[in-house]
C-alpha positions as CSV (number, residue, x, y, z in Angstrom):
1,M,-10.6,-73.3,60.9
2,D,-11.6,-73.3,64.6
3,F,-15.1,-74.0,65.8
4,I,-16.1,-70.4,66.3
5,S,-15.0,-69.4,62.8
6,L,-16.8,-72.3,61.3
7,L,-20.0,-71.4,63.2
8,V,-19.8,-67.7,62.1
9,S,-19.4,-68.8,58.4
10,L,-22.4,-71.1,58.6
11,V,-24.6,-68.4,60.2
12,F,-23.8,-65.8,57.6
13,L,-23.7,-68.1,54.5
14,P,-27.3,-67.3,53.4
15,F,-26.7,-63.6,53.8
16,S,-23.5,-63.7,51.7
17,A,-25.2,-65.8,49.0
18,G,-27.6,-63.0,48.3
19,R,-24.8,-60.5,47.6
20,S,-22.5,-60.1,44.6
21,G,-19.4,-62.3,44.7
22,P,-18.6,-66.0,44.3
23,L,-21.4,-67.1,46.7
24,E,-24.2,-65.3,44.8
25,Y,-24.7,-68.0,42.1
26,Q,-28.3,-69.2,41.9
27,R,-29.4,-72.0,39.7
28,D,-32.4,-70.0,38.4
29,K,-30.1,-67.2,37.1
30,P,-29.7,-67.7,33.4
31,N,-26.4,-67.8,31.6
32,I,-26.2,-65.6,28.5
33,V,-24.2,-66.2,25.4
34,Y,-24.2,-63.3,23.0
35,I,-22.8,-64.0,19.5
36,I,-22.3,-61.1,17.0
37,A,-21.0,-61.4,13.4
38,D,-19.2,-58.7,11.5
39,D,-20.7,-57.4,8.3
40,V,-23.3,-60.2,7.8
41,G,-26.5,-59.2,6.0
42,W,-29.9,-60.1,7.6
43,S,-31.0,-62.3,4.7
44,D,-27.7,-64.2,4.3
45,L,-28.5,-67.1,6.6
46,G,-30.4,-70.3,5.8
47,C,-33.1,-69.6,8.4
48,Y,-33.8,-66.3,6.6
49,G,-34.4,-67.9,3.3
50,N,-30.9,-68.0,1.8
51,E,-30.6,-71.3,0.0
52,V,-26.9,-71.0,-0.9
53,V,-25.1,-70.2,2.4
54,H,-24.2,-73.1,4.7
55,T,-25.5,-72.2,8.3
56,P,-26.9,-75.4,9.8
57,H,-26.1,-74.5,13.4
58,I,-27.6,-71.1,13.4
59,D,-30.6,-72.5,11.5
60,Q,-31.0,-75.0,14.3
61,V,-31.0,-72.3,16.9
62,A,-33.8,-70.6,15.0
63,K,-35.8,-73.8,14.9
64,E,-35.3,-74.2,18.7
65,G,-36.0,-70.5,19.5
66,L,-37.3,-67.2,18.3
67,R,-36.4,-65.6,14.9
68,F,-37.0,-61.9,14.5
69,E,-37.9,-60.8,11.0
70,N,-37.8,-57.1,11.5
71,A,-34.8,-56.3,13.8
72,F,-32.8,-53.2,13.0
73,L,-29.5,-51.7,14.0
74,T,-29.0,-48.0,14.9
75,A,-25.9,-47.7,12.6
76,S,-24.6,-49.8,9.7
77,S,-21.1,-49.3,10.8
78,C,-19.0,-51.6,13.0
79,S,-18.0,-49.7,16.2
80,P,-21.0,-47.3,16.4
81,S,-23.3,-50.3,16.1
82,R,-21.5,-52.2,18.8
83,C,-21.3,-49.2,21.1
84,S,-25.0,-48.7,20.7
85,I,-25.8,-52.3,21.5
86,I,-23.6,-52.5,24.5
87,T,-25.0,-49.2,26.0
88,G,-28.6,-49.4,24.9
89,R,-28.3,-45.9,23.5
90,Y,-28.3,-44.3,20.0
91,P,-24.9,-43.5,18.6
92,H,-25.3,-39.8,18.9
93,G,-26.4,-40.3,22.5
94,N,-23.4,-42.3,23.7
95,G,-20.5,-40.2,22.4
96,A,-19.3,-42.8,19.9
97,A,-21.2,-42.0,16.8
98,E,-18.4,-42.4,14.3
99,L,-16.3,-45.4,13.2
100,H,-13.3,-46.1,15.5
101,S,-14.6,-43.8,18.2
102,P,-14.1,-45.3,21.6
103,L,-17.0,-45.4,24.0
104,P,-16.5,-42.7,26.6
105,E,-15.8,-43.9,30.2
106,S,-18.9,-42.0,31.3
107,Q,-21.1,-44.5,29.4
108,I,-22.0,-47.7,31.2
109,P,-21.8,-50.9,29.2
110,F,-24.6,-53.3,30.2
111,P,-22.2,-56.2,31.0
112,L,-20.8,-54.1,33.8
113,L,-24.3,-54.3,35.5
114,L,-24.1,-58.1,35.1
115,K,-20.6,-58.2,36.5
116,N,-21.6,-56.1,39.5
117,A,-24.5,-58.4,40.1
118,G,-22.3,-61.4,40.4
119,Y,-22.0,-62.6,36.8
120,Y,-18.7,-63.8,35.4
121,T,-18.3,-61.7,32.2
122,V,-16.0,-62.6,29.3
123,Q,-15.3,-61.2,25.8
124,A,-13.5,-62.9,23.0
125,G,-13.0,-61.8,19.4
126,K,-13.5,-58.3,17.9
127,S,-14.4,-55.7,20.5
128,H,-14.2,-52.4,18.7
129,F,-15.8,-50.3,21.4
130,G,-12.5,-49.0,22.9
131,D,-10.5,-49.7,26.1
132,P,-12.7,-47.9,28.6
133,A,-15.6,-50.3,27.8
134,L,-13.5,-53.4,28.5
135,R,-13.8,-52.8,32.2
136,C,-17.1,-54.5,32.1
137,F,-15.5,-57.9,31.4
138,D,-13.7,-60.0,34.0
139,N,-11.6,-61.2,31.0
140,A,-11.4,-59.5,27.7
141,Y,-9.3,-61.5,25.3
142,Q,-10.2,-59.5,22.2
143,M,-8.2,-61.0,19.2
144,K,-5.7,-63.0,21.3
145,D,-5.5,-66.5,19.9
146,A,-8.7,-65.7,17.9
147,G,-7.9,-67.4,14.6
148,V,-8.6,-66.0,11.2
149,G,-12.3,-65.3,12.0
150,G,-12.1,-64.2,15.6
151,E,-13.8,-67.3,17.0
152,E,-11.1,-69.7,17.9
153,R,-11.1,-68.9,21.7
154,W,-14.8,-69.0,22.3
155,V,-15.1,-72.6,23.5
156,Q,-12.0,-72.2,25.6
157,C,-13.7,-69.3,27.4
158,L,-16.6,-71.5,28.3
159,Q,-14.3,-74.2,29.6
160,E,-12.3,-71.8,31.7
161,R,-15.3,-70.0,33.3
162,P,-15.7,-70.2,37.1
163,R,-18.4,-72.8,38.0
164,D,-19.7,-70.9,41.0
165,K,-21.2,-68.0,39.0
166,P,-23.7,-67.4,36.2
167,F,-21.8,-66.2,33.1
168,F,-22.2,-63.7,30.3
169,A,-20.1,-64.2,27.2
170,W,-19.7,-61.6,24.4
171,F,-18.4,-63.6,21.4
172,A,-17.6,-61.4,18.4
173,A,-16.4,-62.7,15.1
174,T,-14.5,-60.8,12.5
175,D,-16.3,-63.0,9.9
176,A,-17.5,-61.9,7.4
177,H,-15.3,-58.7,7.2
178,R,-13.1,-58.1,4.3
179,D,-10.4,-59.0,3.3
180,W,-11.5,-62.6,2.7
181,Q,-9.6,-65.5,4.3
182,F,-10.2,-69.2,3.6
183,N,-9.7,-72.3,5.7
184,D,-11.3,-75.7,6.2
185,K,-13.9,-74.4,8.7
186,G,-15.8,-72.6,5.9
187,I,-17.7,-73.8,2.9
188,T,-17.7,-72.0,-0.5
189,P,-21.0,-72.4,-2.4
190,N,-21.5,-73.0,-6.1
191,L,-21.1,-69.8,-8.0
192,N,-24.1,-70.6,-10.3
193,A,-26.5,-70.9,-7.3
194,I,-25.8,-67.4,-5.9
195,R,-28.5,-64.7,-6.3
196,V,-26.9,-61.4,-7.1
197,P,-28.7,-58.4,-5.6
198,P,-30.1,-56.0,-8.3
199,Y,-27.7,-53.2,-7.3
200,L,-24.7,-55.3,-8.1
201,V,-23.5,-56.5,-11.5
202,D,-24.2,-60.2,-12.2
203,C,-20.9,-61.4,-13.5
204,P,-18.3,-64.0,-12.5
205,E,-16.2,-61.5,-10.4
206,T,-19.2,-60.5,-8.3
207,R,-20.3,-64.1,-7.8
208,Q,-16.8,-65.0,-6.7
209,D,-16.9,-62.1,-4.3
210,L,-20.2,-63.2,-2.9
211,A,-19.0,-66.8,-2.6
212,A,-16.0,-65.8,-0.5
213,Y,-18.4,-63.8,1.7
214,Y,-20.6,-66.8,2.2
215,H,-17.5,-68.9,3.0
216,E,-16.8,-66.6,6.0
217,I,-20.4,-66.8,7.1
218,S,-20.3,-70.6,7.1
219,R,-17.1,-70.4,9.2
220,W,-18.9,-68.2,11.7
221,D,-21.6,-70.8,11.8
222,Y,-19.1,-73.6,12.4
223,Y,-17.9,-71.9,15.6
224,V,-21.5,-71.2,16.7
225,G,-21.9,-74.9,16.5
226,A,-18.8,-75.5,18.6
227,V,-20.2,-73.1,21.3
228,L,-23.6,-75.0,21.3
229,E,-21.8,-78.3,21.5
230,E,-19.8,-77.1,24.5
231,L,-22.9,-75.9,26.3
232,E,-24.4,-79.3,25.8
233,R,-21.3,-81.0,27.0
234,Q,-21.4,-78.9,30.2
235,D,-25.2,-79.6,30.6
236,M,-25.8,-75.9,30.4
237,T,-28.1,-75.7,27.4
238,N,-31.4,-75.5,29.3
239,N,-30.2,-72.6,31.5
240,T,-28.4,-70.6,28.9
241,I,-29.9,-67.9,26.6
242,V,-28.2,-67.7,23.2
243,I,-28.5,-64.5,21.2
244,I,-27.2,-64.3,17.6
245,M,-27.1,-61.2,15.4
246,S,-24.8,-59.1,13.2
247,D,-23.4,-55.6,13.6
248,N,-24.3,-54.3,10.1
249,G,-25.1,-55.3,6.5
250,M,-22.8,-57.1,4.1
251,P,-19.6,-55.4,3.0
252,F,-20.7,-54.6,-0.5
253,P,-21.7,-51.4,-2.3
254,R,-25.1,-50.1,-1.3
255,A,-25.2,-52.3,1.9
256,K,-22.8,-51.6,4.7
257,T,-23.0,-48.0,6.0
258,R,-26.3,-47.4,4.2
259,V,-29.5,-46.7,6.1
260,Y,-31.6,-48.9,3.8
261,D,-32.6,-52.4,5.0
262,S,-29.5,-53.8,3.2
263,G,-27.4,-52.0,5.8
264,M,-29.6,-51.7,8.9
265,Q,-31.6,-54.9,9.1
266,T,-30.0,-57.6,11.1
267,P,-30.6,-61.3,11.7
268,L,-31.7,-61.7,15.3
269,I,-32.3,-65.1,16.9
270,V,-32.9,-65.9,20.5
271,R,-33.0,-69.4,22.1
272,W,-34.0,-70.0,25.7
273,P,-35.3,-73.5,26.4
274,G,-38.4,-73.6,28.5
275,N,-39.1,-69.9,28.0
276,I,-39.4,-69.6,24.2
277,K,-41.5,-71.9,22.1
278,P,-39.4,-73.6,19.4
279,G,-39.9,-72.3,15.9
280,S,-41.3,-68.9,17.1
281,V,-41.3,-66.0,14.7
282,S,-41.8,-62.3,15.5
283,S,-42.6,-60.0,12.6
284,G,-42.8,-56.8,14.7
285,L,-40.1,-54.1,14.9
286,V,-37.3,-54.3,17.4
287,S,-34.1,-52.2,17.6
288,A,-30.5,-52.8,18.6
289,V,-31.1,-50.4,21.6
290,D,-33.5,-53.0,22.9
291,I,-30.9,-55.7,23.3
292,A,-29.3,-54.3,26.5
293,P,-32.6,-53.8,28.4
294,T,-33.7,-57.2,27.3
295,I,-30.6,-58.9,28.7
296,I,-30.8,-57.0,31.9
297,D,-34.5,-58.0,32.2
298,V,-33.9,-61.7,31.7
299,A,-31.1,-61.5,34.3
300,G,-33.6,-60.1,36.8
301,L,-31.7,-56.8,37.5
302,E,-33.1,-53.4,38.1
303,M,-33.6,-51.5,34.8
304,P,-31.5,-48.3,34.4
305,E,-33.1,-45.1,33.3
306,Y,-30.4,-44.3,30.8
307,F,-31.3,-47.1,28.4
308,Q,-33.0,-45.6,25.3
309,G,-34.5,-48.9,24.3
310,R,-36.9,-51.3,26.2
311,S,-36.9,-55.0,27.0
312,F,-38.7,-57.2,24.4
313,K,-38.7,-60.1,26.9
314,K,-42.5,-60.2,26.7
315,L,-42.2,-61.2,23.0
316,F,-40.6,-64.5,24.1
317,A,-44.0,-65.7,25.4
318,D,-46.1,-63.9,22.7
319,P,-44.1,-63.0,19.6
320,N,-47.2,-61.4,18.0
321,Q,-47.5,-58.6,20.6
322,R,-47.2,-55.1,19.4
323,F,-43.9,-53.6,20.5
324,R,-42.5,-50.7,18.4
325,R,-44.1,-48.3,16.0
326,F,-40.7,-47.1,14.6
327,V,-37.0,-47.8,14.6
328,Y,-34.4,-45.2,14.0
329,A,-30.9,-45.2,12.6
330,E,-28.0,-42.9,11.6
331,H,-25.1,-42.8,9.3
332,N,-22.2,-40.7,10.5
333,W,-18.5,-40.8,9.5
334,H,-17.3,-44.2,8.3
335,D,-14.2,-43.5,6.1
336,Y,-16.2,-40.6,4.5
337,E,-18.0,-37.5,5.7
338,A,-21.7,-38.3,6.2
339,H,-24.8,-37.3,8.1
340,E,-28.0,-39.4,7.3
341,R,-31.0,-40.1,9.6
342,M,-33.6,-42.8,9.0
343,I,-37.0,-43.7,10.5
344,R,-38.8,-47.0,9.6
345,S,-42.1,-48.5,10.4
346,E,-43.4,-51.8,9.2
347,N,-44.6,-50.2,6.0
348,F,-42.4,-47.2,5.2
349,L,-38.8,-46.0,5.3
350,Y,-38.0,-42.3,5.4
351,V,-34.4,-41.1,4.9
352,R,-32.9,-37.6,5.3
353,N,-29.5,-37.0,3.9
354,N,-27.8,-33.8,5.2
355,R,-24.9,-34.2,2.9
356,P,-26.8,-34.7,-0.4
357,E,-23.9,-33.1,-2.4
358,L,-21.8,-36.2,-1.7
359,A,-21.9,-39.6,-3.4
360,N,-22.9,-42.4,-1.0
361,G,-21.0,-45.4,-2.3
362,G,-20.2,-47.5,0.8
363,P,-17.1,-48.1,2.9
364,A,-13.6,-47.9,1.6
365,D,-13.0,-51.7,1.7
366,S,-16.0,-52.2,-0.6
367,K,-14.6,-49.6,-3.0
368,R,-11.6,-51.9,-3.5
369,S,-13.7,-55.0,-4.1
370,P,-14.3,-57.1,-7.3
371,S,-18.0,-56.2,-7.0
372,Q,-17.1,-52.5,-7.2
373,E,-14.7,-53.0,-10.1
374,A,-17.5,-54.7,-12.0
375,L,-19.8,-51.7,-11.3
376,D,-17.0,-49.4,-12.5
377,S,-16.5,-51.3,-15.7
378,V,-20.2,-51.3,-16.6
379,R,-20.4,-47.6,-15.7
380,L,-17.6,-46.8,-18.2
381,V,-19.7,-48.2,-21.1
382,G,-22.9,-46.5,-19.9
383,K,-24.9,-49.7,-19.1
384,L,-25.6,-49.3,-15.4
385,T,-29.2,-49.9,-14.3
386,P,-30.8,-47.3,-12.1
387,A,-30.3,-49.6,-9.0
388,Q,-26.6,-49.9,-9.9
389,M,-26.2,-46.2,-10.5
390,D,-27.3,-45.3,-7.0
391,I,-23.8,-45.5,-5.4
392,F,-22.4,-43.0,-8.0
393,M,-25.1,-40.4,-7.7
394,A,-24.1,-36.9,-6.7
395,P,-25.9,-34.8,-5.8
396,R,-28.4,-37.1,-4.1
397,A,-31.9,-36.5,-2.9
398,H,-32.1,-34.8,0.4
399,E,-35.2,-36.9,1.2
400,E,-36.1,-40.5,0.2
401,F,-39.4,-42.3,1.0
402,F,-40.0,-45.9,0.3
403,A,-43.0,-48.2,0.6
404,V,-41.0,-51.2,1.9
405,S,-43.8,-53.8,1.6
406,R,-43.9,-53.2,-2.1
407,D,-40.3,-52.3,-2.6
408,P,-38.1,-54.5,-0.3
409,D,-34.8,-53.3,-1.8
410,Q,-35.8,-49.6,-1.5
411,L,-35.2,-48.8,-5.2
412,L,-38.1,-46.4,-5.9
413,N,-38.0,-43.1,-4.2
414,L,-41.6,-41.9,-3.6
415,A,-40.7,-38.6,-1.9
416,S,-42.0,-36.6,-4.9
417,A,-45.1,-38.7,-5.4
418,E,-48.3,-36.7,-4.6
419,F,-50.1,-39.8,-3.5
420,Y,-47.7,-40.2,-0.6
421,L,-47.4,-36.5,0.4
422,D,-49.3,-36.8,3.6
423,S,-47.4,-39.9,4.7
424,L,-44.1,-38.2,3.8
425,R,-45.0,-35.2,6.0
426,Y,-46.0,-37.5,8.9
427,Y,-42.7,-39.4,8.8
428,R,-40.8,-36.2,8.5
429,Q,-42.4,-34.9,11.7
430,Q,-41.8,-38.2,13.5
431,L,-38.1,-38.1,12.6
432,D,-37.9,-34.5,13.8
433,L,-39.5,-35.6,17.1
434,W,-36.8,-38.3,17.6
435,I,-34.1,-35.8,16.8
436,D,-35.4,-33.3,19.3
437,E,-36.1,-35.9,22.1
438,T,-32.7,-37.6,21.8
439,G,-30.6,-34.4,21.3
440,D,-29.4,-35.1,17.8
441,N,-27.8,-32.3,15.8
442,I,-25.9,-31.5,12.6
443,P,-22.4,-30.2,13.6
444,E,-21.0,-27.4,11.6
445,H,-17.7,-29.2,11.1
446,L,-18.1,-32.9,10.5
447,T,-15.2,-35.3,10.2
448,P,-14.0,-35.1,6.6
449,D,-13.2,-37.8,4.2
450,G,-10.3,-40.1,5.1
451,F,-10.3,-42.1,1.8
452,D,-10.7,-41.4,-1.9
453,R,-14.3,-41.8,-2.8
454,Q,-13.5,-43.5,-6.1
455,T,-10.6,-45.8,-5.3
456,G,-11.1,-46.4,-1.5
457,K,-7.4,-45.6,-0.9
458,L,-6.2,-43.5,2.0
459,L,-6.0,-39.8,1.1
460,P,-2.4,-38.3,0.8
461,N,-3.0,-35.8,3.6
462,I,-4.0,-38.5,6.1
463,P,-0.9,-39.6,8.2
464,A,-2.1,-43.2,8.8
465,F,-5.2,-45.4,9.0
466,N,-7.4,-44.3,11.9
467,R,-5.6,-41.1,12.3
468,M,-8.1,-38.8,10.7
469,P,-8.5,-35.2,11.8
470,R,-11.8,-35.5,13.6
471,G,-14.6,-33.0,13.4
472,E,-17.4,-32.5,15.9
473,M,-19.2,-35.6,17.0
474,P,-23.0,-35.4,16.5
475,G,-24.9,-35.0,19.8
476,I,-22.1,-33.7,21.9
477,K,-22.9,-29.9,21.9
478,S,-26.6,-30.6,22.0
479,G,-26.3,-32.5,25.3
480,A,-27.5,-35.9,23.9
481,L,-25.4,-37.9,26.3
482,S,-27.6,-36.8,29.2
483,L,-31.0,-37.4,27.5
484,N,-32.8,-40.7,28.1
485,A,-35.7,-40.4,25.8
486,K,-37.3,-43.8,24.7
487,P,-39.2,-42.9,21.5
488,G,-40.9,-45.2,19.0
489,F,-42.8,-47.6,21.2
490,Y,-46.5,-48.4,21.3
491,Q,-47.8,-46.9,24.6
């Protein structure tokens, strides 16, 4: 380089450093590691009170950061949940409301904003939001060299990252999705120590099923620990935000795909040394649509109008602040035809089922599980409890109303109780308001069943898995993709 060229480069260095590109990196720009599990229930971690599962690394993150006790997803279904998180929009508002529906290219995944601002963005493990969304990552490895649980490449991604940029990593496990796989990275608990939920049959087969599920959760935790260790080795712990959550409830009957807490409530833990007091707990409501705006906020970027959530960054300093009045969720096609909507406050849960003539048993993989077989066996001899009978009921109630503080498993429907009539009307109105503001609708022709509702096997008229004849996607005809309403917050 000659003297004139050197002089020009030195003069314009400060100008270049303020723009996107390799020279933009600033030491005060936080790195962000986002870790999401597959099918892990909110209460199935040690830091959330589970005394059986082995999750020491995640528990340590909770001790060093902020644990949310009332975080909720917008869908208890893998791809709709992930598409909602990555766009900050409700499933019917982003064009990917059903399982296996790719996110339309018109939708902007929040990592693209980080990438355009100079972040290095990388994804490894299960993506499940379709090819158009992958443009937001500098490198998207998906399941390449991912190992049995989707986590094997995570540390390698941190080691390979460029050192002249802040980084955002989306690390997505396939743990704990069925079918179960075992290796030496997971720990299987003692069967006798397991607590069986009241809507499952307490028998050896169910306990073994749950033990295998806990094995996969502990493997996920092992790789979370490996990521934390690598951040420490690179001396990046203090300048890196770590976010840990799940995409939906556990893959068992009456959990995954359901709009009750067993399907929609997620563990959510955030660690940011120097910005979050260790051991903090927030009991207020937050939603999955709030993840994207929060990450954009902590990165110091301009907040887009199209987010339907809001940043909860203020809760890092004061976890007891009021944030949301309501969270909302939806259940659209996941193996079976469905159209449910839910609104939840800290005290009540209201559910509206627009396909009450159909049983609501859970996803096809749970239909083929030992836990389901145990339920089927007990049903044959007429000994199911009311909680266990729920997944077989058809027709179902069009409306359900639960006092969640008294009924945490949502087993007692109070929709017909006169004492709660005024409350029921209020929540009914609030759900209608959300539907109207966000452009939700009930299509005339929904996607039909792709699997047998009893056996979980692919129907004979379906050519192959994930080649279902699709109906109309909720929200499309009503213009939901162009609406940016942000309902449910304290004003």
